[in-house]
GULO-926550 format. One line per 10 residues: number of its first residue (from 1); their letters; for each residue y, z, x of C-alpha. Coordinates in pm, whole numbers, plus 50000, padded with zeros to 5 digits. Example, Ala and Ser with C-alpha at 12.3 -4.5 7.8 and 13.67 -1.06 7.14 Angstrom:
1> as> 49550:50780:51230 ~ 49894:50714:51367 .
***
This chain:
1> mcistslttt> 72091:81784:49386 ~ 72164:81907:49040 ~ 72532:81985:48993 ~ 72555:81983:48569 ~ 72387:81860:48265 ~ 72664:81641:48178 ~ 72613:81413:48534 ~ 72409:81141:48521 ~ 72208:80996:48835 ~ 72287:80624:48782 .
11> tgyvtsvmcp> 72202:80471:49161 ~ 72062:80559:49492 ~ 72177:80496:49824 ~ 72057:80527:50208 ~ 72251:80584:50490 ~ 72169:80609:50862 ~ 72248:80919:51083 ~ 72321:80946:51408 ~ 72134:81199:51602 ~ 72189:81354:51957 .
21> agtqyslryc> 71789:81321:52071 ~ 71808:80910:52095 ~ 71609:80864:51698 ~ 71820:80803:51348 ~ 71673:80860:51019 ~ 71790:80758:50704 ~ 71966:80960:50402 ~ 71912:80869:50061 ~ 72173:80986:49813 ~ 72265:80949:49481 .
31> amdpvqtars> 72564:80832:49276 ~ 72671:81095:48957 ~ 72812:80926:48666 ~ 72976:81154:48407 ~ 72916:80932:48113 ~ 72759:81183:47878 ~ 73070:81362:47884 ~ 73304:81114:47816 ~ 73099:80974:47521 ~ 73033:81286:47336 .
41> geggtigrwl> 73426:81305:47321 ~ 73477:81623:47519 ~ 73737:81454:47756 ~ 73693:81342:48057 ~ 73736:81017:48286 ~ 73423:80782:48381 ~ 73349:80725:48706 ~ 73130:80784:48968 ~ 73082:81056:49256 ~ 72885:81043:49555 .
51> awdpailsql> 72605:81347:49583 ~ 72757:81435:49908 ~ 73093:81424:49782 ~ 73288:81730:49948 ~ 73422:81815:49592 ~ 73048:81873:49524 ~ 72915:82052:49823 ~ 73216:82248:49811 ~ 73079:82438:49491 ~ 72771:82550:49707 .
61> seaheamfpa> 72738:82875:49926 ~ 72832:82860:50296 ~ 72466:82934:50343 ~ 72332:82643:50152 ~ 72615:82425:50241 ~ 72519:82481:50619 ~ 72145:82355:50501 ~ 72286:82001:50477 ~ 72172:81800:50761 ~ 72457:81562:50840 .
71> iltrrcgvdr> 72853:81517:50842 ~ 72809:81186:50611 ~ 73119:80935:50579 ~ 73185:80631:50381 ~ 72919:80402:50566 ~ 72718:80639:50784 ~ 72675:80990:50891 ~ 72618:81176:51196 ~ 72362:81494:51240 ~ 72525:81853:51285 .
81> nvvrflrdrt> 72376:81889:51625 ~ 72590:81573:51767 ~ 72903:81767:51624 ~ 72782:82069:51815 ~ 72821:81842:52122 ~ 73213:81816:52093 ~ 73354:82186:52048 ~ 73313:82232:52416 ~ 73691:82096:52444 ~ 73622:82126:52827 .
91> egntmvkvwr> 73798:81882:53124 ~ 73612:81531:53073 ~ 73400:81648:52782 ~ 73570:81349:52515 ~ 73418:81186:52270 ~ 73361:80879:52463 ~ 73136:81054:52710 ~ 72943:81212:52391 ~ 72888:80901:52253 ~ 72778:80727:52580 .
101> qiqenhveey> 72524:81000:52615 ~ 72433:80949:52278 ~ 72384:80576:52336 ~ 72182:80630:52653 ~ 71922:80865:52472 ~ 71908:80611:52236 ~ 71808:80346:52481 ~ 71587:80534:52629 ~ 71397:80655:52310 ~ 71359:80292:52216 .
111> lqrkdlyttl> 71245:80110:52503 ~ 71004:80450:52519 ~ 70845:80315:52169 ~ 70874:79962:52258 ~ 70634:80040:52566 ~ 70423:80248:52319 ~ 70345:79939:52093 ~ 70301:79696:52393 ~ 70091:79912:52498 ~ 69861:79969:52205 .
121> lmtvvkprgi> 69883:79600:52148 ~ 69714:79544:52479 ~ 69415:79760:52381 ~ 69370:79572:52054 ~ 69397:79203:52147 ~ 69134:79161:52423 ~ 69024:78842:52577 ~ 68714:78738:52386 ~ 68785:79009:52084 ~ 68741:79004:51753 .
131> vsslghvfqa> 69113:79015:51717 ~ 69186:78752:51936 ~ 68898:78508:51774 ~ 69124:78560:51462 ~ 69435:78454:51575 ~ 69660:78706:51424 ~ 69985:78706:51511 ~ 70144:79058:51560 ~ 70500:79128:51464 ~ 70804:79144:51755 .
141> pppprelssa> 70930:79488:51783 ~ 71242:79543:51614 ~ 71554:79507:51789 ~ 71748:79834:51871 ~ 72033:79958:51649 ~ 72369:79961:51693 ~ 72564:80288:51728 ~ 72901:80308:51547 ~ 73217:80388:51758 ~ 73333:80690:51925 .
151> rllrhtfllv> 73575:80709:51620 ~ 73318:80805:51372 ~ 73213:81104:51590 ~ 73603:81211:51624 ~ 73643:81201:51250 ~ 73318:81377:51205 ~ 73438:81627:51415 ~ 73790:81665:51207 ~ 73600:81690:50902 ~ 73399:81976:51028 .
161> eannvhdyrs> 73701:82137:51204 ~ 73893:82119:50883 ~ 73647:82403:50700 ~ 73743:82629:50973 ~ 74103:82582:50941 ~ 74158:82937:50759 ~ 73909:83122:50997 ~ 74116:82987:51314 ~ 74424:83104:51102 ~ 74279:83462:51082 .
171> qilstfgtvl> 74180:83495:51378 ~ 74539:83374:51506 ~ 74765:83611:51248 ~ 74508:83905:51340 ~ 74610:83913:51722 ~ 74880:84152:51786 ~ 74986:84346:52106 ~ 75236:84623:52215 ~ 75327:84459:52565 ~ 75428:84059:52492 .
181> kmdstkkvvk> 75477:83803:52780 ~ 75648:83481:52663 ~ 75630:83163:52916 ~ 75702:82780:52885 ~ 75516:82517:53104 ~ 75496:82181:53099 ~ 75136:82134:53274 ~ 74967:82139:52914 ~ 75168:81884:52750 ~ 75130:81619:53044 .
191> krsgedagsd> 74716:81729:52991 ~ 74777:81551:52594 ~ 74683:81208:52553 ~ 74646:80952:52252 ~ 74896:80843:52029 ~ 75122:81171:52068 ~ 75133:81164:52427 ~ 75467:81240:52568 ~ 75597:81328:52222 ~ 75656:81686:52369 .
201> ewftsigneh> 75817:81848:52660 ~ 75756:82218:52643 ~ 75458:82441:52568 ~ 75579:82787:52483 ~ 75338:83065:52402 ~ 75321:83410:52362 ~ 75047:83645:52495 ~ 74942:83995:52482 ~ 74850:84225:52743 ~ 74479:84141:52645 .
211> sqivsfvltc> 74536:83774:52771 ~ 74509:83686:52416 ~ 74732:83398:52266 ~ 74966:83562:51976 ~ 75203:83251:51906 ~ 75258:82885:52050 ~ 75459:82634:51973 ~ 75515:82233:52114 ~ 75863:82154:52143 ~ 76062:81811:52267 .
221> egsaeklqpm> 76346:82047:52432 ~ 76351:82414:52570 ~ 76640:82532:52369 ~ 76647:82879:52126 ~ 76698:82675:51857 ~ 76379:82495:51870 ~ 76202:82839:51917 ~ 76365:83025:51674 ~ 76112:82942:51399 ~ 75796:83079:51633 .
231> crgvmnrfrl> 76011:83431:51706 ~ 76066:83464:51366 ~ 75713:83424:51219 ~ 75603:83647:51513 ~ 75815:83923:51395 ~ 75762:83851:50981 ~ 75360:83881:51112 ~ 75400:84220:51250 ~ 75593:84316:50949 ~ 75359:84211:50684 .
241> anrpvpkily> 75062:84395:50929 ~ 75258:84744:50976 ~ 75205:84687:51326 ~ 75468:84886:51552 ~ 75718:84687:51740 ~ 75624:84565:52112 ~ 75750:84799:52364 ~ 75841:84512:52628 ~ 75840:84180:52601 ~ 75827:83970:52964 .
251> vdngcgraqg> 75978:83594:52974 ~ 76050:83361:53307 ~ 76409:83337:53242 ~ 76728:83429:53047 ~ 76691:83833:53074 ~ 77005:83895:53272 ~ 77329:83936:53092 ~ 77700:84008:53177 ~ 77744:84154:52846 ~ 77605:84118:52497 .
261> ltavetlfqp> 77276:83984:52425 ~ 77088:83723:52587 ~ 76929:83490:52459 ~ 76608:83594:52446 ~ 76727:83918:52320 ~ 76895:83696:52022 ~ 76561:83558:51919 ~ 76392:83898:51888 ~ 76731:84057:51729 ~ 76535:84305:51529 .
271> wvyngmvvhl> 76279:84446:51765 ~ 76568:84494:52062 ~ 76724:84711:51818 ~ 76438:84925:51753 ~ 76369:84992:52132 ~ 76202:84677:52260 ~ 76291:84584:52641 ~ 76323:84263:52756 ~ 76208:84217:53134 ~ 76167:83940:53377 .
281> difhwihrfd> 75815:83853:53485 ~ 75696:83989:53842 ~ 75557:83660:53903 ~ 75900:83470:53830 ~ 76066:83738:54032 ~ 75885:83663:54336 ~ 75941:83294:54262 ~ 76356:83375:54292 ~ 76297:83402:54643 ~ 76214:83069:54709 .
291> aairtgshsk> 76553:83013:54723 ~ 76618:83162:55031 ~ 76288:82999:55219 ~ 76386:82650:55391 ~ 76104:82472:55254 ~ 75725:82550:55077 ~ 75534:82378:55368 ~ 75620:82632:55629 ~ 75348:82815:55829 ~ 75468:83141:55751 .
301> catfksalag> 75567:83071:55364 ~ 75255:83224:55203 ~ 75265:83550:55492 ~ 75615:83635:55363 ~ 75508:83593:54975 ~ 75180:83794:55039 ~ 75385:84051:55214 ~ 75675:84030:54937 ~ 75400:84110:54680 ~ 75217:84364:54896 .
311> avlaynctyl> 75568:84567:54921 ~ 75636:84549:54551 ~ 75356:84551:54364 ~ 75097:84886:54378 ~ 74761:84923:54250 ~ 74671:85185:54007 ~ 74443:85393:54147 ~ 74235:85515:53861 ~ 74169:85142:53687 ~ 74061:85057:54090 .
321> elliravrak> 73825:85284:54051 ~ 73681:85222:53750 ~ 73693:84856:53858 ~ 73445:84911:54128 ~ 73212:85153:53953 ~ 73186:84872:53738 ~ 73110:84623:53991 ~ 72883:84831:54160 ~ 72687:84919:53878 ~ 72571:84552:53852 .
331> dlpalksvr> 72430:84479:54180 ~ 72422:84827:54381 ~ 72249:84702:54707 ~ 72459:84444:54733 ~ 72812:84596:54679 ~ 72795:84959:54869 ~ 73017:84813:55106 ~ 73305:84748:54838 ~ 73553:85003:54862 .
***
């Protein structure tokens, strides 16, 4: 890898790279020493830079940088295919689980190679054969390599995701909507683990009519003061993008008032003055009837809730007809009975 004519390769290093298929390979890299630049009087500091240093790799194009096979740390590395396994952040797919799967693959691959080695020796070392008569002693199979801990996977995953921050930021900041919904919950916060577990209490998000997240924030309390930076940022985003003011904002509470502005309308005061209306979400409106129910375990509680929703809500006939056509188009014989 050539970076500049003033950089001189001084030392070669070898690092072990973890692979998902049960194998490991060694990657040789070099250290660059800008001795010529410092001695020529052009300025600069004498020091060494690894050839895979991010300051050097970042000078390449994204296509050439993607050809680099591994994510290297100070002592060892992880193959890019392993990092791809960590992107699926579903329930149960943790760093430890991926590390155990890779360890199992490595152990299985080692046993297969060891079995092949001993099998070949048995074919060569036969009784009364030439090799047996010479008394040659063969080397024992090498011990298996120990894999690094699961922390290495987390470290390399964060190194890769750090390069995608700008892409994620662009995707989030380019999400808008005309019908928004702001909701707060504690369920997401309870699923957090690690050192930061229990540091937050509320997860508040703003979504649009396409079920896309416009913005979200984790707070230690559900006060309007903690939500004000998020609301101000969303309004500035719409203003800088020259997007129209949303027509409706659905919330879970705080939309009723006797006089003056409510807490939610105060957070979105510029939008309220431009015609945005704040309404209570229908899901939370129906749940307000829970106060009239003696217990949620009553046998007719679900029937009452279903009848209440059927009396209040109505299907859009046009959208329903389009949905039926789309479903029938996938498997017409099996879905003829859909009406």
